[in-house]
N, CA, C and O atoms as a GROMACS GRO file, in nm:
protein
  612
    1MET      N    1  -2.472   1.494  -1.216
    1MET     CA    2  -2.449   1.442  -1.108
    1MET      C    3  -2.525   1.528  -0.967
    1MET      O    4  -2.480   1.636  -0.930
    2ASN      N    5  -2.632   1.468  -0.905
    2ASN     CA    6  -2.677   1.532  -0.804
    2ASN      C    7  -2.611   1.525  -0.668
    2ASN      O    8  -2.535   1.433  -0.638
    3LYS      N    9  -2.640   1.620  -0.588
    3LYS     CA   10  -2.570   1.632  -0.466
    3LYS      C   11  -2.571   1.515  -0.367
    3LYS      O   12  -2.481   1.498  -0.285
    4LEU      N   13  -2.659   1.449  -0.377
    4LEU     CA   14  -2.681   1.332  -0.287
    4LEU      C   15  -2.550   1.211  -0.333
    4LEU      O   16  -2.482   1.144  -0.256
    5THR      N   17  -2.545   1.215  -0.486
    5THR     CA   18  -2.478   1.086  -0.538
    5THR      C   19  -2.336   1.153  -0.500
    5THR      O   20  -2.263   1.089  -0.424
    6LEU      N   21  -2.298   1.269  -0.544
    6LEU     CA   22  -2.149   1.328  -0.498
    6LEU      C   23  -2.111   1.335  -0.359
    6LEU      O   24  -2.000   1.317  -0.310
    7SER      N   25  -2.223   1.364  -0.299
    7SER     CA   26  -2.196   1.313  -0.133
    7SER      C   27  -2.159   1.209  -0.073
    7SER      O   28  -2.086   1.203   0.027
    8LEU      N   29  -2.221   1.101  -0.147
    8LEU     CA   30  -2.198   0.972  -0.137
    8LEU      C   31  -2.077   0.912  -0.151
    8LEU      O   32  -2.015   0.850  -0.064
    9ILE      N   33  -2.035   0.943  -0.307
    9ILE     CA   34  -1.912   0.916  -0.350
    9ILE      C   35  -1.787   0.986  -0.255
    9ILE      O   36  -1.690   0.922  -0.214
   10LEU      N   37  -1.806   1.105  -0.233
   10LEU     CA   38  -1.685   1.172  -0.164
   10LEU      C   39  -1.682   1.094   0.002
   10LEU      O   40  -1.576   1.071   0.060
   11SER      N   41  -1.789   1.068   0.047
   11SER     CA   42  -1.791   0.976   0.171
   11SER      C   43  -1.729   0.862   0.171
   11SER      O   44  -1.658   0.829   0.266
   12MET      N   45  -1.747   0.785   0.063
   12MET     CA   46  -1.690   0.648   0.030
   12MET      C   47  -1.522   0.672   0.022
   12MET      O   48  -1.443   0.605   0.088
   13LEU      N   49  -1.490   0.764  -0.059
   13LEU     CA   50  -1.330   0.800  -0.085
   13LEU      C   51  -1.278   0.844   0.052
   13LEU      O   52  -1.170   0.794   0.081
   14VAL      N   53  -1.336   0.934   0.151
   14VAL     CA   54  -1.304   0.958   0.284
   14VAL      C   55  -1.274   0.815   0.359
   14VAL      O   56  -1.161   0.776   0.387
   15ALA      N   57  -1.372   0.757   0.382
   15ALA     CA   58  -1.386   0.645   0.440
   15ALA      C   59  -1.274   0.538   0.403
   15ALA      O   60  -1.206   0.486   0.492
   16ASN      N   61  -1.257   0.507   0.265
   16ASN     CA   62  -1.152   0.439   0.216
   16ASN      C   63  -1.021   0.479   0.270
   16ASN      O   64  -0.956   0.397   0.334
   17ALA      N   65  -0.977   0.601   0.250
   17ALA     CA   66  -0.875   0.670   0.284
   17ALA      C   67  -0.842   0.633   0.437
   17ALA      O   68  -0.735   0.587   0.479
   18LEU      N   69  -0.932   0.657   0.496
   18LEU     CA   70  -0.927   0.651   0.682
   18LEU      C   71  -0.910   0.496   0.694
   18LEU      O   72  -0.820   0.460   0.772
   19ALA      N   73  -0.977   0.405   0.634
   19ALA     CA   74  -0.960   0.261   0.669
   19ALA      C   75  -0.804   0.212   0.622
   19ALA      O   76  -0.737   0.135   0.692
   20GLN      N   77  -0.761   0.265   0.502
   20GLN     CA   78  -0.628   0.243   0.474
   20GLN      C   79  -0.518   0.278   0.568
   20GLN      O   80  -0.425   0.202   0.594
   21GLU      N   81  -0.534   0.398   0.619
   21GLU     CA   82  -0.449   0.475   0.713
   21GLU      C   83  -0.426   0.364   0.846
   21GLU      O   84  -0.318   0.331   0.893
   22ALA      N   85  -0.561   0.319   0.889
   22ALA     CA   86  -0.595   0.257   1.007
   22ALA      C   87  -0.493   0.116   0.992
   22ALA      O   88  -0.437   0.062   1.087
   23SER      N   89  -0.485   0.080   0.881
   23SER     CA   90  -0.406  -0.067   0.876
   23SER      C   91  -0.257  -0.042   0.841
   23SER      O   92  -0.190  -0.129   0.786
   24TRP      N   93  -0.210   0.075   0.873
   24TRP     CA   94  -0.088   0.118   0.822
   24TRP      C   95   0.011   0.055   0.948
   24TRP      O   96  -0.024   0.060   1.066
   25SER      N   97   0.137  -0.004   0.904
   25SER     CA   98   0.219  -0.039   1.015
   25SER      C   99   0.263   0.087   1.079
   25SER      O  100   0.229   0.195   1.031
   26PRO      N  101   0.356   0.076   1.211
   26PRO     CA  102   0.409   0.197   1.262
   26PRO      C  103   0.494   0.269   1.166
   26PRO      O  104   0.487   0.391   1.152
   27ILE      N  105   0.576   0.192   1.100
   27ILE     CA  106   0.677   0.245   0.980
   27ILE      C  107   0.616   0.334   0.899
   27ILE      O  108   0.658   0.448   0.879
   28GLN      N  109   0.503   0.278   0.845
   28GLN     CA  110   0.418   0.359   0.752
   28GLN      C  111   0.369   0.486   0.800
   28GLN      O  112   0.385   0.587   0.731
   29LYS      N  113   0.305   0.491   0.924
   29LYS     CA  114   0.276   0.578   0.974
   29LYS      C  115   0.387   0.699   1.001
   29LYS      O  116   0.359   0.818   0.991
   30GLU      N  117   0.509   0.651   1.034
   30GLU     CA  118   0.622   0.737   1.087
   30GLU      C  119   0.651   0.821   0.951
   30GLU      O  120   0.659   0.944   0.954
   31VAL      N  121   0.664   0.753   0.846
   31VAL     CA  122   0.718   0.793   0.727
   31VAL      C  123   0.613   0.891   0.668
   31VAL      O  124   0.645   1.004   0.631
   32TRP      N  125   0.477   0.839   0.661
   32TRP     CA  126   0.376   0.953   0.613
   32TRP      C  127   0.387   1.065   0.712
   32TRP      O  128   0.365   1.175   0.661
   33ASP      N  129   0.417   1.066   0.845
   33ASP     CA  130   0.437   1.174   0.922
   33ASP      C  131   0.532   1.272   0.873
   33ASP      O  132   0.508   1.393   0.880
   34ARG      N  133   0.667   1.212   0.810
   34ARG     CA  134   0.751   1.285   0.735
   34ARG      C  135   0.710   1.358   0.612
   34ARG      O  136   0.739   1.474   0.582
   35GLU      N  137   0.627   1.258   0.536
   35GLU     CA  138   0.573   1.334   0.433
   35GLU      C  139   0.468   1.458   0.450
   35GLU      O  140   0.452   1.544   0.363
   36GLU      N  141   0.390   1.453   0.593
   36GLU     CA  142   0.319   1.583   0.596
   36GLU      C  143   0.412   1.682   0.651
   36GLU      O  144   0.391   1.802   0.633
   37THR      N  145   0.520   1.638   0.719
   37THR     CA  146   0.622   1.735   0.783
   37THR      C  147   0.671   1.804   0.662
   37THR      O  148   0.697   1.923   0.677
   38TYR      N  149   0.691   1.746   0.528
   38TYR     CA  150   0.742   1.803   0.417
   38TYR      C  151   0.666   1.904   0.375
   38TYR      O  152   0.718   2.013   0.348
   39TRP      N  153   0.514   1.880   0.361
   39TRP     CA  154   0.424   2.012   0.298
   39TRP      C  155   0.421   2.102   0.417
   39TRP      O  156   0.425   2.224   0.397
   40ARG      N  157   0.414   2.056   0.540
   40ARG     CA  158   0.408   2.176   0.661
   40ARG      C  159   0.547   2.276   0.637
   40ARG      O  160   0.535   2.399   0.638
   41VAL      N  161   0.645   2.226   0.621
   41VAL     CA  162   0.774   2.324   0.595
   41VAL      C  163   0.765   2.384   0.483
   41VAL      O  164   0.839   2.483   0.481
   42ILE      N  165   0.692   2.364   0.362
   42ILE     CA  166   0.685   2.411   0.240
   42ILE      C  167   0.600   2.540   0.265
   42ILE      O  168   0.628   2.646   0.209
   43VAL      N  169   0.496   2.525   0.348
   43VAL     CA  170   0.399   2.628   0.354
   43VAL      C  171   0.459   2.739   0.450
   43VAL      O  172   0.452   2.859   0.424
   44ALA      N  173   0.516   2.690   0.556
   44ALA     CA  174   0.593   2.756   0.649
   44ALA      C  175   0.728   2.847   0.597
   44ALA      O  176   0.771   2.949   0.653
   45ARG      N  177   0.778   2.785   0.482
   45ARG     CA  178   0.901   2.834   0.403
   45ARG      C  179   1.012   2.817   0.508
   45ARG      O  180   1.091   2.910   0.519
   46ASP      N  181   1.022   2.745   0.560
   46ASP     CA  182   1.141   2.703   0.665
   46ASP      C  183   1.262   2.631   0.606
   46ASP      O  184   1.274   2.510   0.627
   47VAL      N  185   1.335   2.683   0.548
   47VAL     CA  186   1.460   2.629   0.470
   47VAL      C  187   1.534   2.508   0.538
   47VAL      O  188   1.545   2.401   0.479
   48GLN      N  189   1.580   2.526   0.655
   48GLN     CA  190   1.652   2.442   0.735
   48GLN      C  191   1.584   2.315   0.724
   48GLN      O  192   1.633   2.215   0.672
   49ALA      N  193   1.450   2.325   0.783
   49ALA     CA  194   1.360   2.189   0.826
   49ALA      C  195   1.345   2.148   0.668
   49ALA      O  196   1.352   2.026   0.664
   50TYR      N  197   1.330   2.192   0.560
   50TYR     CA  198   1.315   2.153   0.418
   50TYR      C  199   1.440   2.071   0.362
   50TYR      O  200   1.429   1.963   0.304
   51LEU      N  201   1.554   2.134   0.386
   51LEU     CA  202   1.670   2.074   0.352
   51LEU      C  203   1.701   1.940   0.450
   51LEU      O  204   1.768   1.846   0.409
   52ASP      N  205   1.652   1.945   0.564
   52ASP     CA  206   1.695   1.832   0.654
   52ASP      C  207   1.615   1.698   0.590
   52ASP      O  208   1.652   1.585   0.624
   53LEU      N  209   1.513   1.714   0.506
   53LEU     CA  210   1.397   1.604   0.485
   53LEU      C  211   1.496   1.533   0.373
   53LEU      O  212   1.490   1.411   0.362
   54TRP      N  213   1.585   1.608   0.292
   54TRP     CA  214   1.644   1.552   0.180
   54TRP      C  215   1.792   1.482   0.244
   54TRP      O  216   1.872   1.535   0.321
   55ASP      N  217   1.797   1.340   0.180
   55ASP     CA  218   1.948   1.280   0.190
   55ASP      C  219   2.067   1.336   0.075
   55ASP      O  220   2.036   1.370  -0.039
   56GLU      N  221   2.176   1.337   0.116
   56GLU     CA  222   2.271   1.389   0.038
   56GLU      C  223   2.283   1.304  -0.084
   56GLU      O  224   2.358   1.351  -0.169
   57SER      N  225   2.229   1.193  -0.111
   57SER     CA  226   2.245   1.107  -0.205
   57SER      C  227   2.149   1.112  -0.294
   57SER      O  228   2.152   1.044  -0.396
   58PHE      N  229   2.025   1.218  -0.257
   58PHE     CA  230   1.905   1.229  -0.343
   58PHE      C  231   1.907   1.272  -0.480
   58PHE      O  232   1.976   1.367  -0.517
   59VAL      N  233   1.831   1.201  -0.559
   59VAL     CA  234   1.827   1.209  -0.700
   59VAL      C  235   1.664   1.198  -0.732
   59VAL      O  236   1.590   1.113  -0.684
   60GLY      N  237   1.630   1.288  -0.812
   60GLY     CA  238   1.489   1.304  -0.830
   60GLY      C  239   1.442   1.378  -0.964
   60GLY      O  240   1.517   1.444  -1.036
   61TRP      N  241   1.311   1.359  -0.986
   61TRP     CA  242   1.282   1.454  -1.135
   61TRP      C  243   1.171   1.523  -1.117
   61TRP      O  244   1.065   1.482  -1.164
   62PRO      N  245   1.176   1.624  -1.055
   62PRO     CA  246   1.056   1.743  -1.024
   62PRO      C  247   1.012   1.769  -1.144
   62PRO      O  248   1.080   1.772  -1.246
   63TYR      N  249   0.855   1.794  -1.131
   63TYR     CA  250   0.782   1.815  -1.283
   63TYR      C  251   0.813   1.975  -1.338
   63TYR      O  252   0.743   2.021  -1.429
   64TYR      N  253   0.905   2.042  -1.286
   64TYR     CA  254   0.933   2.154  -1.318
   64TYR      C  255   1.077   2.184  -1.354
   64TYR      O  256   1.128   2.296  -1.362
   65LYS      N  257   1.139   2.057  -1.376
   65LYS     CA  258   1.275   2.070  -1.418
   65LYS      C  259   1.298   1.967  -1.560
   65LYS      O  260   1.235   1.861  -1.564
   66THR      N  261   1.382   2.002  -1.663
   66THR     CA  262   1.358   1.916  -1.761
   66THR      C  263   1.476   1.800  -1.751
   66THR      O  264   1.515   1.735  -1.848
   67ALA      N  265   1.517   1.789  -1.640
   67ALA     CA  266   1.614   1.660  -1.609
   67ALA      C  267   1.638   1.644  -1.457
   67ALA      O  268   1.627   1.738  -1.377
   68PRO      N  269   1.679   1.497  -1.419
   68PRO     CA  270   1.672   1.498  -1.277
   68PRO      C  271   1.789   1.574  -1.208
   68PRO      O  272   1.886   1.630  -1.261
   69VAL      N  273   1.757   1.561  -1.078
   69VAL     CA  274   1.848   1.666  -1.005
   69VAL      C  275   1.892   1.622  -0.854
   69VAL      O  276   1.813   1.555  -0.788
   70GLY      N  277   1.983   1.648  -0.814
   70GLY     CA  278   2.033   1.605  -0.689
   70GLY      C  279   1.998   1.721  -0.566
   70GLY      O  280   1.931   1.822  -0.587
   71LYS      N  281   2.052   1.690  -0.452
   71LYS     CA  282   2.020   1.782  -0.332
   71LYS      C  283   2.056   1.910  -0.363
   71LYS      O  284   1.980   2.000  -0.330
   72ASP      N  285   2.178   1.940  -0.433
   72ASP     CA  286   2.231   2.077  -0.462
   72ASP      C  287   2.117   2.161  -0.526
   72ASP      O  288   2.119   2.283  -0.511
   73ALA      N  289   2.036   2.111  -0.583
   73ALA     CA  290   1.940   2.211  -0.664
   73ALA      C  291   1.840   2.229  -0.555
   73ALA      O  292   1.793   2.343  -0.555
   74MET      N  293   1.797   2.152  -0.465
   74MET     CA  294   1.745   2.185  -0.341
   74MET      C  295   1.796   2.311  -0.267
   74MET      O  296   1.730   2.410  -0.235
   75ARG      N  297   1.910   2.289  -0.250
   75ARG     CA  298   1.981   2.416  -0.178
   75ARG      C  299   2.000   2.547  -0.252
   75ARG      O  300   2.026   2.653  -0.195
   76GLU      N  301   1.986   2.532  -0.390
   76GLU     CA  302   1.978   2.641  -0.463
   76GLU      C  303   1.860   2.699  -0.476
   76GLU      O  304   1.848   2.822  -0.478
   77HIS      N  305   1.756   2.613  -0.487
   77HIS     CA  306   1.615   2.667  -0.499
   77HIS      C  307   1.528   2.592  -0.405
   77HIS      O  308   1.450   2.506  -0.447
   78PRO      N  309   1.540   2.622  -0.271
   78PRO     CA  310   1.444   2.559  -0.168
   78PRO      C  311   1.308   2.566  -0.235
   78PRO      O  312   1.293   2.645  -0.327
   79PHE      N  313   1.212   2.490  -0.196
   79PHE     CA  314   1.075   2.477  -0.234
   79PHE      C  315   1.053   2.468  -0.379
   79PHE      O  316   0.937   2.484  -0.419
   80GLY      N  317   1.143   2.447  -0.460
   80GLY     CA  318   1.144   2.404  -0.591
   80GLY      C  319   1.141   2.536  -0.689
   80GLY      O  320   1.244   2.597  -0.716
   81ILE      N  321   1.029   2.570  -0.734
   81ILE     CA  322   1.014   2.666  -0.844
   81ILE      C  323   1.044   2.814  -0.756
   81ILE      O  324   0.992   2.832  -0.646
   82THR      N  325   1.126   2.905  -0.814
   82THR     CA  326   1.172   3.028  -0.768
   82THR      C  327   1.035   3.116  -0.750
   82THR      O  328   0.955   3.116  -0.844
   83ASP      N  329   1.012   3.177  -0.650
   83ASP     CA  330   0.924   3.288  -0.633
   83ASP      C  331   0.789   3.207  -0.614
   83ASP      O  332   0.681   3.261  -0.638
   84ARG      N  333   0.795   3.103  -0.579
   84ARG     CA  334   0.662   2.998  -0.540
   84ARG      C  335   0.633   3.000  -0.412
   84ARG      O  336   0.717   2.961  -0.331
   85ILE      N  337   0.499   3.048  -0.369
   85ILE     CA  338   0.463   3.028  -0.241
   85ILE      C  339   0.313   2.953  -0.214
   85ILE      O  340   0.202   2.994  -0.249
   86VAL      N  341   0.344   2.840  -0.146
   86VAL     CA  342   0.238   2.750  -0.122
   86VAL      C  343   0.167   2.807  -0.012
   86VAL      O  344   0.226   2.818   0.095
   87SER      N  345   0.046   2.848  -0.024
   87SER     CA  346  -0.034   2.862   0.098
   87SER      C  347  -0.122   2.780   0.166
   87SER      O  348  -0.158   2.795   0.283
   88SER      N  349  -0.164   2.666   0.068
   88SER     CA  350  -0.240   2.544   0.124
   88SER      C  351  -0.222   2.416   0.022
   88SER      O  352  -0.192   2.419  -0.097
   89TYR      N  353  -0.250   2.305   0.103
   89TYR     CA  354  -0.269   2.201   0.009
   89TYR      C  355  -0.370   2.115   0.054
   89TYR      O  356  -0.416   2.131   0.167
   90GLN      N  357  -0.416   2.015  -0.029
   90GLN     CA  358  -0.510   1.902   0.017
   90GLN      C  359  -0.456   1.777  -0.058
   90GLN      O  360  -0.428   1.770  -0.178
   91PHE      N  361  -0.447   1.671   0.043
   91PHE     CA  362  -0.414   1.540  -0.019
   91PHE      C  363  -0.547   1.481  -0.080
   91PHE      O  364  -0.654   1.474  -0.019
   92GLN      N  365  -0.525   1.438  -0.217
   92GLN     CA  366  -0.644   1.378  -0.277
   92GLN      C  367  -0.629   1.214  -0.271
   92GLN      O  368  -0.728   1.142  -0.259
   93GLN      N  369  -0.528   1.175  -0.279
   93GLN     CA  370  -0.476   1.028  -0.270
   93GLN      C  371  -0.346   1.029  -0.188
   93GLN      O  372  -0.264   1.120  -0.173
   94LYS      N  373  -0.350   0.909  -0.140
   94LYS     CA  374  -0.224   0.877  -0.089
   94LYS      C  375  -0.204   0.716  -0.050
   94LYS      O  376  -0.296   0.643  -0.014
   95SER      N  377  -0.071   0.680  -0.063
   95SER     CA  378  -0.018   0.554  -0.033
   95SER      C  379   0.107   0.555   0.029
   95SER      O  380   0.186   0.646   0.005
   96VAL      N  381   0.134   0.468   0.102
   96VAL     CA  382   0.263   0.450   0.174
   96VAL      C  383   0.293   0.283   0.181
   96VAL      O  384   0.233   0.202   0.251
   97GLN      N  385   0.406   0.259   0.084
   97GLN     CA  386   0.435   0.112   0.056
   97GLN      C  387   0.572   0.094   0.149
   97GLN      O  388   0.664   0.176   0.158
   98LEU      N  389   0.562  -0.017   0.206
   98LEU     CA  390   0.687  -0.058   0.272
   98LEU      C  391   0.777  -0.168   0.199
   98LEU      O  392   0.718  -0.274   0.182
   99HIS      N  393   0.882  -0.164   0.163
   99HIS     CA  394   0.985  -0.263   0.097
   99HIS      C  395   1.111  -0.277   0.170
   99HIS      O  396   1.211  -0.227   0.118
  100GLY      N  397   1.124  -0.339   0.288
  100GLY     CA  398   1.224  -0.353   0.379
  100GLY      C  399   1.243  -0.215   0.431
  100GLY      O  400   1.152  -0.146   0.476
  101GLU      N  401   1.396  -0.170   0.421
  101GLU     CA  402   1.427  -0.052   0.475
  101GLU      C  403   1.377   0.074   0.369
  101GLU      O  404   1.414   0.188   0.400
  102THR      N  405   1.326   0.065   0.293
  102THR     CA  406   1.289   0.141   0.200
  102THR      C  407   1.124   0.168   0.207
  102THR      O  408   1.044   0.074   0.218
  103VAL      N  409   1.084   0.306   0.199
  103VAL     CA  410   0.924   0.322   0.194
  103VAL      C  411   0.919   0.388   0.081
  103VAL      O  412   1.024   0.439   0.041
  104ILE      N  413   0.807   0.400   0.011
  104ILE     CA  414   0.766   0.480  -0.102
  104ILE      C  415   0.634   0.525  -0.073
  104ILE      O  416   0.536   0.459  -0.036
  105THR      N  417   0.647   0.657  -0.098
  105THR     CA  418   0.476   0.746  -0.089
  105THR      C  419   0.444   0.759  -0.208
  105THR      O  420   0.530   0.786  -0.292
  106PHE      N  421   0.336   0.746  -0.235
  106PHE     CA  422   0.273   0.813  -0.354
  106PHE      C  423   0.149   0.901  -0.319
  106PHE      O  424   0.077   0.870  -0.225
  107LEU      N  425   0.130   0.988  -0.380
  107LEU     CA  426   0.032   1.097  -0.336
  107LEU      C  427   0.010   1.175  -0.470
  107LEU      O  428   0.082   1.184  -0.569
  108GLN      N  429  -0.126   1.235  -0.437
  108GLN     CA  430  -0.188   1.324  -0.529
  108GLN      C  431  -0.246   1.454  -0.450
  108GLN      O  432  -0.337   1.437  -0.369
  109ILE      N  433  -0.197   1.571  -0.472
  109ILE     CA  434  -0.243   1.689  -0.398
  109ILE      C  435  -0.270   1.803  -0.477
  109ILE      O  436  -0.209   1.831  -0.581
  110ARG      N  437  -0.357   1.864  -0.429
  110ARG     CA  438  -0.416   1.997  -0.475
  110ARG      C  439  -0.318   2.116  -0.408
  110ARG      O  440  -0.302   2.104  -0.287
  111LEU      N  441  -0.270   2.196  -0.454
  111LEU     CA  442  -0.200   2.307  -0.404
  111LEU      C  443  -0.265   2.434  -0.456
  111LEU      O  444  -0.313   2.451  -0.568
  112THR      N  445  -0.259   2.523  -0.353
  112THR     CA  446  -0.294   2.671  -0.363
  112THR      C  447  -0.176   2.743  -0.344
  112THR      O  448  -0.125   2.746  -0.232
  113GLN      N  449  -0.116   2.814  -0.459
  113GLN     CA  450   0.000   2.870  -0.478
  113GLN      C  451   0.006   2.994  -0.547
  113GLN      O  452  -0.088   3.015  -0.624
  114THR      N  453   0.102   3.089  -0.538
  114THR     CA  454   0.125   3.166  -0.612
  114THR      C  455   0.274   3.170  -0.648
  114THR      O  456   0.369   3.158  -0.570
  115VAL      N  457   0.277   3.194  -0.796
  115VAL     CA  458   0.415   3.187  -0.862
  115VAL      C  459   0.454   3.334  -0.943
  115VAL      O  460   0.394   3.365  -1.046
  116ASN      N  461   0.526   3.392  -0.904
  116ASN     CA  462   0.554   3.525  -0.973
  116ASN      C  463   0.415   3.617  -0.967
  116ASN      O  464   0.378   3.679  -1.067
  117GLY      N  465   0.350   3.622  -0.855
  117GLY     CA  466   0.222   3.690  -0.837
  117GLY      C  467   0.124   3.629  -0.900
  117GLY      O  468   0.017   3.690  -0.904
  118GLN      N  469   0.133   3.502  -0.961
  118GLN     CA  470  -0.009   3.472  -1.012
  118GLN      C  471  -0.051   3.332  -0.941
  118GLN      O  472   0.018   3.231  -0.933
  119ARG      N  473  -0.168   3.351  -0.897
  119ARG     CA  474  -0.239   3.233  -0.816
  119ARG      C  475  -0.270   3.131  -0.917
  119ARG      O  476  -0.306   3.153  -1.033
  120SER      N  477  -0.249   2.999  -0.850
  120SER     CA  478  -0.302   2.894  -0.938
  120SER      C  479  -0.315   2.767  -0.841
  120SER      O  480  -0.235   2.753  -0.749
  121GLU      N  481  -0.396   2.696  -0.859
  121GLU     CA  482  -0.442   2.561  -0.779
  121GLU      C  483  -0.397   2.417  -0.878
  121GLU      O  484  -0.481   2.335  -0.914
  122PRO      N  485  -0.270   2.409  -0.905
  122PRO     CA  486  -0.234   2.291  -0.984
  122PRO      C  487  -0.258   2.152  -0.882
  122PRO      O  488  -0.253   2.159  -0.759
  123VAL      N  489  -0.279   2.048  -0.944
  123VAL     CA  490  -0.285   1.899  -0.881
  123VAL      C  491  -0.167   1.842  -0.941
  123VAL      O  492  -0.142   1.826  -1.061
  124ILE      N  493  -0.092   1.812  -0.828
  124ILE     CA  494   0.041   1.740  -0.855
  124ILE      C  495   0.041   1.593  -0.801
  124ILE      O  496  -0.020   1.566  -0.698
  125ARG      N  497   0.105   1.505  -0.864
  125ARG     CA  498   0.120   1.372  -0.853
  125ARG      C  499   0.286   1.354  -0.814
  125ARG      O  500   0.370   1.416  -0.880
  126LEU      N  501   0.318   1.283  -0.725
  126LEU     CA  502   0.406   1.285  -0.648
  126LEU      C  503   0.448   1.146  -0.582
  126LEU      O  504   0.366   1.077  -0.522
  127THR      N  505   0.593   1.107  -0.599
  127THR     CA  506   0.633   0.989  -0.551
  127THR      C  507   0.776   1.018  -0.493
  127THR      O  508   0.869   1.057  -0.564
  128HIS      N  509   0.787   0.992  -0.347
  128HIS     CA  510   0.907   1.008  -0.261
  128HIS      C  511   0.954   0.855  -0.224
  128HIS      O  512   0.877   0.776  -0.170
  129THR      N  513   1.079   0.827  -0.256
  129THR     CA  514   1.135   0.714  -0.182
  129THR      C  515   1.211   0.772  -0.036
  129THR      O  516   1.286   0.869  -0.031
  130TRP      N  517   1.182   0.710   0.046
  130TRP     CA  518   1.254   0.730   0.183
  130TRP      C  519   1.332   0.627   0.232
  130TRP      O  520   1.294   0.511   0.211
  131GLN      N  521   1.438   0.648   0.296
  131GLN     CA  522   1.528   0.545   0.364
  131GLN      C  523   1.553   0.601   0.474
  131GLN      O  524   1.549   0.724   0.484
  132ARG      N  525   1.586   0.510   0.591
  132ARG     CA  526   1.624   0.542   0.734
  132ARG      C  527   1.779   0.562   0.740
  132ARG      O  528   1.856   0.466   0.737
  133ARG      N  529   1.814   0.672   0.747
  133ARG     CA  530   1.996   0.687   0.765
  133ARG      C  531   1.986   0.764   0.916
  133ARG      O  532   1.923   0.863   0.952
  134ASN      N  533   2.079   0.670   0.989
  134ASN     CA  534   2.103   0.726   1.124
  134ASN      C  535   1.997   0.753   1.193
  134ASN      O  536   1.993   0.855   1.261
  135GLY      N  537   1.877   0.650   1.184
  135GLY     CA  538   1.760   0.664   1.247
  135GLY      C  539   1.664   0.772   1.197
  135GLY      O  540   1.553   0.786   1.248
  136ILE      N  541   1.703   0.841   1.104
  136ILE     CA  542   1.612   0.976   1.054
  136ILE      C  543   1.563   0.910   0.904
  136ILE      O  544   1.644   0.863   0.825
  137TRP      N  545   1.427   0.914   0.880
  137TRP     CA  546   1.394   0.894   0.744
  137TRP      C  547   1.412   1.027   0.673
  137TRP      O  548   1.380   1.136   0.719
  138ARG      N  549   1.473   0.999   0.540
  138ARG     CA  550   1.500   1.108   0.459
  138ARG      C  551   1.466   1.078   0.308
  138ARG      O  552   1.458   0.959   0.276
  139ILE      N  553   1.450   1.150   0.238
  139ILE     CA  554   1.402   1.152   0.067
  139ILE      C  555   1.540   1.116  -0.016
  139ILE      O  556   1.631   1.195  -0.040
  140VAL      N  557   1.532   0.995  -0.048
  140VAL     CA  558   1.656   0.944  -0.142
  140VAL      C  559   1.629   0.972  -0.295
  140VAL      O  560   1.721   0.992  -0.375
  141GLY      N  561   1.486   0.972  -0.330
  141GLY     CA  562   1.447   0.975  -0.475
  141GLY      C  563   1.302   1.017  -0.486
  141GLY      O  564   1.216   1.009  -0.398
  142GLY      N  565   1.294   1.056  -0.592
  142GLY     CA  566   1.146   1.111  -0.616
  142GLY      C  567   1.112   1.164  -0.754
  142GLY      O  568   1.204   1.206  -0.823
  143MET      N  569   0.983   1.166  -0.802
  143MET     CA  570   0.953   1.200  -0.924
  143MET      C  571   0.796   1.282  -0.879
  143MET      O  572   0.727   1.265  -0.779
  144SER      N  573   0.777   1.375  -0.995
  144SER     CA  574   0.630   1.455  -0.985
  144SER      C  575   0.603   1.465  -1.132
  144SER      O  576   0.684   1.450  -1.224
  145CYS      N  577   0.461   1.496  -1.140
  145CYS     CA  578   0.414   1.557  -1.241
  145CYS      C  579   0.286   1.639  -1.230
  145CYS      O  580   0.215   1.619  -1.132
  146THR      N  581   0.253   1.727  -1.319
  146THR     CA  582   0.127   1.793  -1.306
  146THR      C  583   0.009   1.720  -1.373
  146THR      O  584   0.022   1.676  -1.487
  147VAL      N  585  -0.095   1.706  -1.311
  147VAL     CA  586  -0.232   1.620  -1.365
  147VAL      C  587  -0.301   1.709  -1.428
  147VAL      O  588  -0.342   1.815  -1.380
  148GLN      N  589  -0.318   1.666  -1.552
  148GLN     CA  590  -0.391   1.711  -1.662
  148GLN      C  591  -0.551   1.691  -1.630
  148GLN      O  592  -0.591   1.625  -1.535
  149SER      N  593  -0.628   1.752  -1.716
  149SER     CA  594  -0.767   1.762  -1.664
  149SER      C  595  -0.826   1.647  -1.705
  149SER      O  596  -0.942   1.634  -1.664
  150ASP      N  597  -0.778   1.546  -1.784
  150ASP     CA  598  -0.812   1.398  -1.802
  150ASP      C  599  -0.761   1.301  -1.701
  150ASP      O  600  -0.790   1.182  -1.711
  151GLY      N  601  -0.695   1.341  -1.614
  151GLY     CA  602  -0.645   1.277  -1.515
  151GLY      C  603  -0.496   1.213  -1.510
  151GLY      O  604  -0.439   1.165  -1.412
  152THR      N  605  -0.450   1.225  -1.635
  152THR     CA  606  -0.309   1.182  -1.674
  152THR      C  607  -0.216   1.288  -1.643
  152THR      O  608  -0.256   1.399  -1.607
  153CYS      N  609  -0.068   1.251  -1.659
  153CYS     CA  610   0.025   1.330  -1.640
  153CYS      C  611   0.093   1.363  -1.775
  153CYS      O  612   0.188   1.440  -1.780
   0.00000   0.00000   0.00000
């Protein structure tokens, strides 16, 4: 694939993402801001801000666990994997779907991280389900997977 073709494809993807965001409702924008906050606090390693994003009733299935977990798992191992430090991230795809008082975010993200001293750049597909409780959007459910080279999980 030549550079011009690649450049055109990337430009179309960016334009599509920007057009989608421009049409989001105020609630979708508010929840997406919470999703971006999630990633900022992971990079900053701000434990209290991280825990504040999760509802007490949370149940989810992270890609690094063999079974679903609750908020207690987040308290035990903030930021997920023990000894993981995320240094940067790049959103590759994102969607924010409003369903009454529930909002579901879908995203694919490329991380630059170090786990046990080993640097890697996994691509993660992630779904968070957000609900507003006492005026604050919190994560009540979620699931993630590591994206394989063929684009599947």
